[in-house]
N, C-alpha and C positions, 0 to 999 in steps of 0.2 A: 503494500500499500504506499503510496505518495502522501505522507500525512494523512490528513482527515480530508483533502480534497477530492471532490468527485471530477475527474478529470476526461474530457470528451475527447475521443479520437476522432481525426478530421478524414473523412471519405470523399473520394473524388470519382467521377466515371473514368472506366478506362479507355485512354486515348486511341485513336485508331493510326497504327503506323502504316505509312505508305514507301515500298521500296521504289527506288529511282535508279537511273543509270549511273554508273561510276564515272570517277573522274579522269581516268585513264585507264589502258587496257589492263597495265601491270597491278593495276590497284583496283581492280573489278570487284564489285561487292556483289553478295550473293543475290539471286533473283528474290529469295524471301529472308527478310531480315529478322534475326532474331535478337531483340535488344535487352542486353543482360548488364547489371552493374558490374563493375570492376571488382575483383577479389579486394578486401581490405588490405592495406598495406602496412607493413610492420606490425601485425595484429599482434604477435607474442610479445614484441618489446614494448608496444603501448600498455599492454595487460599488466607485464612485469613492473613497468615505471609508474603507472598509475596508481597500481596498487588498490584497486577497487575492493571495498569492504561488504560484505552481507549486510544489506539494510542500508547502506548508505545511497546518495543519491548522486548518479553521473549526469552531467550535461553532455550529450553528443551534439555539437553545435552544427554539425554538417553530416547528418546520418546517412545519406545518400541510399545504397542498397542496403544498408542496415547491419552489414558486416561487423563493424566493432560494436554497435549497438548490441547485437545478438551474445556477442564475446562478454560484454559487460554484465548483461542479463544471466548467463549462463554460470557468472563468477559470483552470482548472489547479489548484486548491487541493483538497485532501482534505476530506470533511464528516463530523463526527460530529452527525446530526440526532436531536435530542430531542422528544417531545411527551408529554402526558400521556394524549392521546386514541388509543385504539388503531385509530379509523379512518383517523385522519392518517398513522399508523405504516404501516398496510395500504397505504395509498393512494402514499405515498412510496415504500416498497419494491417496489411493482409498476412506478411510472410511472419510475423512476430506477434498475431492475436493470442497465440496461445499464453503468453506471460500476462496476459490480462491487465489488473490496475498497477502492477509493477513497472509498466511501459506507458508514458504519456506522450502523444506525438501531436506537435505543433506545426503549423506552416508559419514560419517567421525566419526572418534574417537574424544572424547570430548578433548583429548589432542591436536588435531589440530585445536581447535576452533579457534585460532589466524588467521591462514591461511583462514580458511573460512569466517570469518568476513571481512577481506582484500580483498578477492575474492568480496565480495560482496558490499564492499565499506562502511562497517560498522564501525564507529569509537566507538560509545558507546552503550551500552544496559541498559535496565532499570531493569532486574532482570535474575536470571537464576536458574534452577533445575537440579541437578544430582539424579537420583533414581538408585543406586548402586545394582548389581546383575544381575543374569540370569532370564529371564522370564519363566513363565509356558509354554508358546509355545515351547521355546527352550528346556526344560528338556522334554517335552512331544514328540518332535520328535525324534525317535531313530535315524534317519540319522544324526543328530547334534552330537550325541555321548556324552551328557551332563550327562545321566540317567544311573544309574546302575540297573535299573528296566526293562528296554527295551534294547534289544541286537542291537548293531550298531557300526560302526568304531568307535575306538578311536581318534575322533577330538577334538571337545570342542572350536574351533575357533568361536568367535562371529563375526568376518568378514571372510568369507571363502577364502580371498585372502592372509591372513597373514599366517606367519609361526612362530613357528613350530606347528606341532599339538601335540595331547596329547600321540599318539602312538611314535612319535619321542623322546619325554623326556622320557618314560617309557622304551623304547628298547636302548638309547643310552647314558642316564645320568649314570653315576658312582655310585655305592653305597653309598658312601658319600653325594654326590650330592642329590640322592633321599631322604636319610635320613634326611638332612637338609631342603628339600621341604616339606617332610610330618611334620616335627615338626614344622617348622615356619609358614608355611601357613595353614596347615592343625590342628596344634596342637594335632597331633595324637601321643598318649601314645606309640603306637607300632611301631613307626617310622623306627626302626633300623631294627626288626625283618621283616617287611613286605618289605622294602627295600632289604634285603638279600634275601629272598623269590623270588622277582622278577627277581634279577640278576641271580640267578640260574636257574630260569625256562626258561628265554628268550633265554639262550645257545642253548637249543633244541627246543624251541617254542616260538618265539617272540609274544608278546602280539598285536594283531591288533583290537580287538572287546571288548566292554565293558563288557559283561557277564563273560568271562572267567577271567578276572582281577578282577571283584567283587567276583567270586565265590572262586577264590585262597584267596581272603584276609579274606572271610567269613570263608573258611576252616581253615586258619591258626589262626584268632582271636577267632573265634566263635561269636554266635550272644547274645547279651546280652540287654534287654530291647527293645525300641521303634524303637530305630535308627539303620540302617543297618551298619554294621562295616566296608563297604567301604565308607560312608559319608565322612568324612573328608580327606580320599585319593584323591577322586574324587574332592573335593571343592581345594585343593591344587594342582592339575593338573590344572584345569580350571582358577584360579587364575595365574598361571604359563604361561598357554598357553597365556593368553589375557593380561598378564603384569598389573594385574588390580591396584595393588597399586601404581605402576610407573605413570600410565596413570593417576589416580585421585589425586597424587601429581601436576603433571603438569597441568591438567584440571583446578583444583582450582585456581591455578597461572594465568592462560591464562585469564578464565572468570572475577576473581576478579578484575584484571588488567583494563577489559574493563567496568566494571558498571560505570554508572553515579553517582554521588553524590544522596545519598539517595536510590539508588538501592539495592535490596537484593540478596542475594545469600543462596538458601536452599540445603541442602543433606540430603536424604534419605539412610541410610545405614540399612545392615543385619548381620553385621559381626563385631566383636570386633576390629580388625586389620584396618578395613577401618574406623570405627567410631573413633578409636585414631587417626587417621591423620586427620581426619576432625576437631575434638577436638582441637589438637595440631595447627593446621595451624589456626583457628579461635583465639586461646588465643594468639599465636605469633603476629597476625596482628592485635589484638585489645588492647595492651599494649603500650598506649603513650610513657611512659618512662620505661627504662630499668635501673637496679641498681646490682652492684656487691660490696661486700666489699672490694675490692682492688680499687674500683674508687674513685677518691675525691668527685666526684658529680654524680647525676642521669644523664643518657644522653638519648637524644631523639630516640626512635625506629625507624628506617631508613623504618621499614616494616610496619609501623602504619597506616592502612588505612581502619579498618574495626572495628564496635561497636556491640557486641554481642546481638542479639535478643531474643535468647534463651540460658539463663546461665546453664539449665539442658535440656538436650533432650526432645522432645514431642515423647511420644508413643502413640501406637494405643490403642483406648477404649476397653473394655471389648465387647462390640457388634461388633466392628469390628473384633476384633480376632475371634469371634465365625463365623461371616459371611466369613473372608477370613483368612483361618488358618495360610497362609503363611507371614500374616503380623505380625506374632506375635513377632519377634525378630526385627521389624523396629524401628529405632531411626531417629528423625528429627532434625537438627540443622540449625539455621538461622542466619546469620549476615548482617550487613548494611554497605554501602559504607559510608565513613565519608567525 
C-alpha cells in the first residue's frame, strides 16, 4: 500500500501502429513492426546501488517499458511510476497490474514530480531513478516522428499534449536559432550549413515529415561512417521539443528535496550534455564547505544535502553492450541524501 492514499491508475486506448517503408534498403524495416520497449539498462547495478527496501517508496521518474519498475517491485519496494508518454503509462499499467496498490502510475513529466507527490499526500520517498532518453518503442513507431529511418510526421513530442512539435521548430525558428540549436544540443559541426539549407528550402516546401528532412541533410553533408548524417540534428530537435535539459535540472531538484535521509537518487544518461548536468548537480550538492580566495574563511554550502556514491559513473559491461547495443553510451551516477 502506498500510504493510505487511493491511487488511480491511468488507462488509455491502445494506439494503432502503422508500418511504413524503410529509409534505405540496407536499413529496411519489417513489413509488420512489433514495437517493444528496450531492455532496462544497468538493471542489476541500479538495484545494487539504490538498495530498495521492502515497503519503501521508489519513484521511477521515467518508467518507459517498466523494466526498472518491475525490478523495484520484485525487490519488495512500492513504486510511483511516472512518464510523460501515454503509451508507456498504458503499457506499465497493463504489464504490472498484478502488483496492485503497491504500484501507482501517473502520466507526468518528472519536472512536475513535486505536484504529483503532493497530490498523493507523499512527503518523503526512499529513492528515485531517472533513465533519460528516448525508448526503442518511441524510435520504432513512425507516427511519433523520432526516427530518420521511417517516414512520419515531424512530431517528436514525448507527451502528445505538449507543444511545440519538431515541425514547428524546423519551419519557424530563424536561421540563427536553428544554428545555435544544432550546434549546442546536437554538437553538429555543419550546424550553420544545415540551418541555411532548411531556411531556404522551407520557403517553397515546408518540412512536415521526417524523411524529407533526413534526406535533405544527407544530400548536403554526405554520408561518412556508420552514423546517419541527420542523427545529431534529430537529437537536437528531440531535446528542444521536450526541453529535456531543463526538465532534468528541475526533476533532480524536485526529487532530491523529497528524499528521506539515506535515500538514494540514481540517473542513467546517454548523452554528454545530460551527464554533465547530473555530474555538476551531484558535485554542487555534495560539497559541505565552499571556499574562495577572497573569502576570509570557508562557508557552509547551503545546497549541501547529498553524498556521492559513485565518484565515477558506472558503465555497462561488455556483455550488456553486446546484448543491448543501445546501452553502450549509458552512464549511471548515484548519490545519497545526507
